[in-house]
Steps between C-alpha positions, in 0.01 A plus 500: 500500500437195288485185714399689813127510569312677779129459571317720751184382673264732688189439707540124504541436877753228420675298770857559376649214703247261342572643156874444558428137594285446195766644268762276663273194458436586134876534430582174677230320300668632185833343601673799661712496812355778714635710785334799662528756774246499778222753436575830674332837512701628204440196284633160406737355245468166322774354287474196273739321271505188286773262407540341160485728198462809716837450666655496153321821391513701819797524731476280809470804726182626329141433589148609428429763766156605617469794739168565676473840666222709648191418702189282445307777320787653298793280406736433215655182367824541308637210295841483335836328507733568791794349678433183698554614857639269763329529838202686358304445821739729687542759226367850540196497271436871487844567354447227243161631395645844436849409377637365178380148581382449146767461233528615143494190281635395167256397228501124576416563863234754407315255276491234772407756763218647293342159450518415871385851600193483282392168654576622853322836455189318373514266801542788749213695346287191529599452866429865588170498316 
């Protein structure tokens, strides 16, 4: 689907909790408000949203969603737009990683999401190595 990107990494031996922290730091440095679930065996979820022009383009309940799933030597990072979840720290991550967390977007949202996704994917690939 357009505006929904998944990258798979194998054989990297990546500390996924550290990767999650670095993604969160990157998003915060870019002006996003970030919330995330604690890392668990099945994965982690990061959500980020901006105010300003974004709140006018994308409904207030939407956020950039990043799901990290798998293990240190074989994991995936999925990036797209999803619903901003209240109490994400207590949410069941596994269900979110497998469910319809990511939304179908209209064209205005897709253009914004593609720009942000491209920057974020490049940053994640740089972090993973």
